[in-house]
C-alpha positions as CSV (number, residue, x, y, z in Angstrom):
1,X,27.9,12.3,-23.0
2,X,30.4,11.3,-20.4
3,X,30.3,7.5,-20.3
4,X,31.8,7.1,-16.8
5,X,29.3,9.6,-15.3
6,X,26.5,7.9,-17.1
7,X,27.6,4.5,-15.9
8,X,27.8,5.7,-12.3
9,X,24.3,7.2,-12.5
10,X,22.9,4.0,-14.0
11,X,24.5,1.9,-11.3
12,X,23.0,4.3,-8.7
13,X,19.5,4.0,-10.3
14,X,19.8,0.2,-10.4
15,X,20.6,0.2,-6.7
16,X,17.5,2.4,-6.0
17,X,15.3,0.1,-8.1
18,X,16.6,-2.9,-6.2
19,X,15.8,-1.2,-2.9
20,X,12.3,-0.3,-4.1
21,X,11.8,-3.9,-5.2
22,X,12.9,-5.1,-1.7
23,X,10.7,-2.7,0.1
24,X,7.6,-3.5,-2.0
25,X,8.3,-7.2,-1.2
26,X,8.4,-6.5,2.5
27,X,5.2,-4.4,2.2
28,X,3.5,-7.3,0.4
29,X,4.5,-9.7,3.2
30,X,3.2,-7.2,5.8
31,X,-0.1,-7.0,4.0
32,X,-0.5,-10.8,3.9
33,X,0.3,-10.9,7.7
34,X,-2.2,-8.1,8.2
35,X,-4.9,-10.1,6.5
36,X,-4.2,-13.1,8.7
37,X,-4.3,-11.1,11.9
38,X,-7.5,-9.5,10.8
39,X,-8.9,-12.9,10.4
40,X,-7.7,-13.9,13.9
41,X,-9.1,-10.6,15.3
42,X,-5.7,-9.7,16.9
43,X,-6.1,-6.0,17.5
44,X,-2.6,-5.4,18.9
45,X,-1.0,-7.2,16.0
46,X,-3.1,-5.2,13.5
47,X,-1.9,-2.0,15.2
48,X,1.7,-3.1,15.1
49,X,1.5,-4.1,11.4
50,X,-0.1,-0.8,10.5
51,X,2.9,1.0,12.1
52,X,5.3,-1.2,10.2
53,X,3.3,-0.7,7.0
54,X,3.5,3.1,7.5
55,X,7.3,3.0,7.9
56,X,7.7,1.0,4.7
57,X,5.5,3.3,2.8
58,X,7.5,6.3,4.0
59,X,10.7,4.6,2.9
60,X,9.2,3.8,-0.5
61,X,8.1,7.4,-0.9
62,X,11.6,8.7,-0.1
63,X,13.2,6.2,-2.5
64,X,10.7,7.1,-5.2
65,X,11.7,10.8,-4.9
66,X,15.3,9.7,-5.2
67,X,14.5,7.6,-8.3
68,X,12.7,10.5,-10.0
69,X,15.8,12.7,-9.4
70,X,18.1,10.0,-10.7
71,X,16.0,9.6,-13.9
72,X,16.0,13.4,-14.4
73,X,19.8,13.5,-14.0
74,X,20.3,10.6,-16.4
75,X,17.9,12.2,-18.9
76,X,20.1,15.3,-18.9
77,X,23.2,13.2,-19.4
78,X,21.6,11.3,-22.3
79,X,19.9,14.4,-23.8
80,X,21.1,17.8,-22.5
81,X,18.3,19.6,-24.4
82,X,15.5,17.5,-22.8
83,X,12.6,19.6,-21.6
84,X,11.3,16.9,-19.2
85,X,12.6,13.6,-17.8
86,X,12.3,10.5,-19.9
87,X,10.2,7.6,-18.7
88,X,12.1,4.6,-17.4
89,X,11.5,2.6,-20.6
90,X,12.5,5.6,-22.8
91,X,15.6,6.1,-20.7
92,X,16.6,2.4,-20.8
93,X,16.1,2.5,-24.6
94,X,18.5,5.4,-24.9
95,X,21.2,3.5,-23.0
96,X,23.4,0.7,-24.5
97,X,23.5,-2.9,-23.4
98,X,23.9,-4.3,-20.7
99,X,22.5,-1.3,-18.8
100,X,19.4,-1.2,-21.0
101,X,18.5,-4.8,-20.2
102,X,19.2,-4.5,-16.5
103,X,17.0,-1.4,-16.2
104,X,14.2,-2.9,-18.2
105,X,14.2,-6.1,-16.1
106,X,14.2,-4.2,-12.8
107,X,11.4,-1.9,-14.1
108,X,9.3,-4.9,-15.1
109,X,10.0,-6.7,-11.7
110,X,9.1,-3.5,-9.8
111,X,5.9,-3.0,-11.7
112,X,4.8,-6.7,-11.1
113,X,5.5,-6.3,-7.4
114,X,3.6,-3.0,-7.2
115,X,0.6,-4.8,-8.9
116,X,0.8,-7.5,-6.3
117,X,0.9,-5.0,-3.5
118,X,-2.1,-3.2,-5.0
119,X,-4.1,-6.5,-5.2
120,X,-3.2,-7.4,-1.6
121,X,-4.2,-3.9,-0.4
122,X,-7.6,-4.4,-2.0
123,X,-8.1,-7.7,-0.3
124,X,-7.1,-6.2,3.1
125,X,-9.3,-3.2,2.5
126,X,-12.3,-5.4,1.7
127,X,-11.6,-7.6,4.8
128,X,-11.4,-4.5,7.0
129,X,-14.7,-3.1,5.5
130,X,-16.4,-6.4,6.2
131,X,-15.1,-6.5,9.7
132,X,-16.3,-2.9,10.3
133,X,-19.8,-3.7,9.0
134,X,-19.9,-6.8,11.2
135,X,-18.9,-4.7,14.3
136,X,-21.5,-2.1,13.3
137,X,-24.2,-4.8,13.2
138,X,-23.1,-6.1,16.7
139,X,-23.3,-2.5,18.1
140,X,-26.8,-2.0,16.6
141,X,-28.0,-5.3,18.0
142,X,-26.7,-4.4,21.5
143,X,-28.3,-1.0,21.2
144,X,-31.6,-2.6,20.2
145,X,-31.5,-5.1,23.0
146,X,-30.7,-2.4,25.6
147,X,-33.4,0.0,24.3
148,X,-36.1,-2.6,23.8
149,X,-36.5,-1.8,20.1
150,X,-37.2,-4.8,17.8
151,X,-37.7,-3.1,14.5
152,X,-35.9,-0.6,12.3
153,X,-37.2,3.0,12.2
154,X,-38.0,5.0,9.1
155,X,-34.3,6.0,8.7
156,X,-33.1,2.4,8.5
157,X,-31.8,2.2,12.0
158,X,-33.2,1.3,15.4
159,X,-35.1,4.2,16.8
160,X,-33.3,6.3,19.4
161,X,-36.4,7.5,21.3
162,X,-37.2,4.2,23.0
163,X,-36.6,4.5,26.7
164,X,-37.2,0.9,27.8
165,X,-34.7,-0.4,30.3
166,X,-33.6,-4.0,30.3
167,X,-30.6,-6.1,31.1
168,X,-28.8,-8.8,29.3
169,X,-25.7,-10.9,29.6
170,X,-23.2,-10.9,26.8
171,X,-20.0,-12.9,26.6
172,X,-17.5,-13.1,23.8
């Protein structure tokens, strides 16, 4: 095992992990802002944040591919007979200190940040679903008022066949 080559690969992997950690932090902040703008019903801000979120996710996907290639290359440096890449923890365990410790710490930090992103994504998803249900209810109410229907039909929605015409004034 060439120690210089291994050290260069480890340094490169550490840099990729730091970039992933930074991007996940940025994504987490975007998700928190998205939750706030959903609460404020700022449609333009939501659209802008969705665009930024998509860009971050693309960058994360590209870096993740790079990380997987780096782990595969390091696996071959550590064990030339390896049939498949080692996991990050297995790879770190096969390296000496201080590289082992740095990789394990970065791995742990990244996993924690990914869990936080996952939790925040769930919160934003639930908020979006609640908003969509609310909007659906408003549309149904407007439909009922304009058609003259006052009860739900057998399918659980206002009947479509009513032809009554009425007017109303709505302000938001």
